[in-house]
N, C-alpha and C positions, 0 to 999 in steps of 0.2 A: 377696303383694299383698292378702291378706285385710285388711279394715278400711277399704278405700277407700270413701268416701261423698262423691263430688263433688256439691257443692250445686247446681250448674247455672249459671244466668246470674249474672254478676258484677254487683252493683248499680252504677248509674251513678256514684255518689259514689266508689266504689272504683276504677272503670275510669280515672278521671282521674288516679290516682296510680300507674299501672302502668309508667311509663317508667323507664329506668335512672337518670336523673338526678333523679327526683322526690325532694323532701325527705322525711325520715323521721320524726324524733322530734317529739313534740308541741311546738308553738311555733316550729318551723323555718319558713323561708320556703318557699312553694309548698304544694301539696296534701299532706295527711298520708298517709303510707303505711299500708296496712291491716294488721291482724292476719290470721293464716291463715284463721280462720273467716269473717271479713268478706270475704275474697277467694274464698270457696267451698271452701276446703281443710279438710276435717274429719278430724282425726287420731284414729284409734281408734274405739271404739264406746260408751264410757262418757260420761255427760253431765257437762259442766262445771258449776261453780258460777255464781252470778249475774254475777260479774265475770270469770270464767275466769282467776283469779289466785290467788297464794298468800294474798292478804288475804281470800279467801273462808273461810279457816280462822279461826274466831272469835278475836278478840283480836290477831291478827298484824298488824303495821304495817310499812310499808316507807318509807324516805326516801332521797333522793339528794342529793349535792352534785356538780355538774359543773364541771370546771375546763378552760376553753378560753381560751388566751391566745396571740395572734399566730399564727405558723405552727408553734410549737414544742410547746405544751402541749395534750395531749388525754388527760385522765385524770379521776379522780374517786373518790368513795366512795359505796357503797350500804350502808344499814343495814337489817337485818331484826330487828325487836323481837318476841319471842314473845308477850308480853302486856303490858297497860298497868299492871300492879301493880309491886311491889317485886321485881324479878327476882333480886336477891341473896338475899332471904329466902324467895321462892317460886320455887325453881329448877325448871326443866323437865327431864324425862328426855331424854337425847340420846345420839347415837352418831355416830361418824365412820367413813366407809368410804373406803378408799384404792383407787382403780382403778389408777393409776400414780403413784408418789410423788415425781415430779420437781417439787417445789413447796415453798412456804413457808406452812404453816398454823400460825399462832401459837395456842397453847393446846390443841393436839390431845391431848397425852399426859394431861392432867388430865381431859379429857372421856372419854378411853378408860378411865382408872382409876376415876373416880367415876360415870360415866354420867349427867352432868347439865351444864346450862348455867347460869351465874350472871351472864352479861352478854349484851347483844345480840350478834349476829353482824355483823361488818363485812366487806365485800369492797372491794378496791382494786387498784392496780397493784403489781407485784413489789417494787420498791424503796421503796414507800410503806408496806409492811406494818408495820414497827416504829414508824414515826411515828404511824400510825393506832392501833396498839395502845396506845402511850403516851397518846395523846389520849383514847382510850376509857376507860382507867383514870382519868385525871384527871377526865373528865366524870362517871363513876359514883361516884368517891370524894366528889365535891362534892354528891351528892344527899342529901336529908334522911335521917337515920338511919344514915349510913355513917361517922360520925365515929370510931368505934372499930375499923373494919375495917383489918386489916394484911396481908391476902392477897386477891388478886383474880386471876381467870384470864380475861383478854380472849381472845376467839376472833376471829381475823382471817385471812381467806383472800385469795388473789391470783391474777391471771393477768398475763402479761407484755404490756404495751401499748407496747413499745419501738419498734414500727414507726411508728405515728402520733404517739407521744408522746416527747418528750425525757426518757427515763426517768431519766437520770442527774441531771436537775435536782431530782428528789425534791420535787415541787411540793406534795405533800399537807401541810396544816397543821392544827393543832387546830381552826381555824375551820371547815374543810371537814368535819371529823368531827362537830363540834357541829351544823352545818347539817343533815347527813344524819340525825342522831339526833333533833334537835328538830323537824324537819319530817316525821318519820315519820307516816304516815297509814294508817288501816285501809281507805282507799278508793284507795290509790295503785296504778295499773296502768301507770305510765310504762315504756316499753320502748325498745329500740334504743340509740342513742348517747347514753346518759344515765348519770350516776353512774359506777360502776365499769366500765360498758360503753362509756364515751366513746371510748377508743382501741383497742378490741379488734377482732380479725379472726377470721373463721370460714370455713374452706374457701377462703381467698383472697378472700372477700367481706367486707363490713362485718358484724361480729358485734355483740354488745352484751348488754344485759339483756333477758331474756324471761321470761314467767311464764305459768302455766296451772294449772287445778285440775280435779278430778273429785269428784263426789258419789256415794256409794254408794246403792244402793236401800235402802228402809226395811227390807226383809227381811234385808239384809246389815249392818244397824246404822245406816245413814244417815250415816255419817261422811264427812268431807271430807279430801281430800289436796290440798295445794297445793305447787307447785314454783316456784322462781325460779332462773334460771341466769345466769351470766356467761360467755358463749361466746367462746372465743379459741383454737380448736383446729382440727385438720384431719383429713384422711382422704379418703374418696370420698363426696361429698355425695349423700344420698338423702333425698327428701322423701315421706313417706307411701308408701314402697315403690318409688318411681320413681327410678332412678339418674340423676343429673345431672352425672356426672363429666366428660362430654364438654364441656359448657358451662363447667365449672370449669377444665379444662385450657386451654381457649381464653382465658379471662380471665387466667389466670396467665401464659400466654405473652405476651399483650399487655402486661401489667404489667412483666414482666421485660425486654422489649425497650426500655422507657423508662428503665431503671435498676434500682434495687432492687425486688425483687418481695416482696409480703407473704407471710405464712404460707401454706404450701401442703400438703405431703404428710402432715402429722400432728403435728409438734412444735408445742407450744402448751399450753394448759391449759383446763380448765373447772371452775368451782365450781358445784355443784348444792346448793341448800338445799331440803329437803323438810320440810314441816310438816303435822301432822294433829291433829285433835281426838279421834282414837281413843285409848283408854287403853292405851298401850304402854309397856313398860319399855325399858331400854337394849338388852337382847338382841333384842327384837322390832324396835326401831328400826334396829338394825344390819341385820337381815334386810330391812326395808323399804328402807333406803338402798341396799342391794345391787341391788335391782330397778330403781332409778333408772338404773343403768348399762346396763340393757337398753334404755331409751329413748335413751341416748347412742349405743349401737350401732346402733339403727334409723336414725339420721341419717347413718351412715357413719363415725362417729368410730372411730379405731383404737387409742386409748390408746397412742401410740407411745412409743419410748424417752425422748424429750425432753419428754413431756407430763405435766403435773400434773393429775390427774383425781380430784376429791374430792367426797364427798357428806357434808353435815351434815344429820342428820335429828333432829327433835325433836317431842314431843307437848305440846300445850297443854292437855290434859284437866285440869281443876282437881283432880280426885281423884288424879291421878298425880304432882302436883307434890311436891317435897321441901321441906317446911317446916322451916326452920332452928330448932334448939332442941328439936325433938321427939326423944325417945330411941329411939322405935320407929317405923318407917315401914311402914305397911300400905296396900296398894293392890291393887285387883282389876284385872287386865290381861286383854286379849283372849286367847282360847285360840288355840293354834297352828292348829287346824282352821278358825278363822274369819278368818284373815289373808289368804288368797289374793286376795280382791277388792281389798284395799289394795295388794297387790303389783301387780296389773293397773293400778290407778289411778296408782300412782307411775310406772310405765313409760310409760303414755300421756301423763301430764301433763309428764314430762320431755321426751319427744319433741316435744310441741307447744310447750313453752316455748322450746326451741332454735329451732324453726322461726319462732316469733314474734320471737325476738331478731334474726333475719335479715330477715324481712319488714318489720319496723318500722324498721330501721336505714337511714339515709340515706348517700349517698356522703360521705366525709370526707377532705379534704386534711390532711396533717399533716407531721410532722418529716422523714420520709424518703421521702415520696411520698403518693399518693392511693389510698385503698381504695374501690372502687366498691360501691354498694348492689347486692344481689341483683336482677338485671333481671327484675322480675315480669312484664313484657310478654312475655318469652320463656319464663319458667318456667311460668306458669299454663297455656298451651296444652299444654306437655309433660305436666303433671300431669293435665290433662283427658284427653289421649290415653291415658295410662297407666291411668287409671281406667276408660276405655271398654274397653280391651283386657282388663282384669281382669274386667269385667262379662261380656264375651263368653266368656272362657275358663273362668271360675269357675261359670257358670250350669249347665253340664252339659247333657246331653240332656234334652229335654222328654218324650220317649217312649222306651219300651224296645222294642228290635227283637224281632220274633217269632223 
């Protein structure tokens, strides 16, 4: 339970959004659901960046295309762009970590082999992966300076949104991919049921896109670590050390009584994208990405047999980029002994990003049923009591017996 820091009184503007049926994503009808910190839930001990999002890492931009049509389609595309320059010619060092490999991650083997990204990263639904990859290639080949390029490695990940979305319709089109890429912004902190998170489910509740960041102390280098997740997995929900599986079982039982039940015990997937401005090579990024899985575990995720759990980690540090055409690549990277604070930051930011994905997501009706939003009016009192118990138990004796 260490790490609990309950902020106290929930602001009035937040309290208005704490009912189960409150709307979640920005622009939805009704009050906007809060992020975890806005509701008083502070995950971990390290400080977040100004936006508490992956876009706190300099140069990183995020864009979404959300596809909602009738009662059938609930899907979308999320784009993560490492920097605003020519990514093909200024490639960023990267690594991919597989927690459990039941998924489709296009482009993984070349990233593993070369240790670099040459395209933005796209996230979408399972059966939209190949259409999204094709559209990403088309979009990038059309950019200035790409006329002579004859090989390109698109990186596209997925989770299965087939409960809320008619996944067999394969609704993703090149227009959606272009929208996500061309609207990518360095100020985008949209979360919940948006983009690739439109139709996802986490622990039986509505999941989605979530993001968070951490900034290291100046004595630790002052680097930023940002995380974005597409949550669509299960296990035994735990928020900031407080187990909520009783509430989770209750919701799943109610959903199953009415027909199909959404994702419950663990099968599903999560995509985790980790960005940093620290000068890291592929080896160090692989180590950093592995620590993001600690954050997944802290939320109760169990990386079950049928789950696809992936981390894509990259560094935006200009000095670490691979400039095409240079015969020798020399870069100074962080020492092994200096990387532990980044590990801590990645674990904390991943945990909070997952919580944000659920706090921000509204109740969504869809193709095979309705997935309710996490009931914050019930969750927050449980978290408050858990924090109070930890304070009493962890404080220890104030005096020493004679």
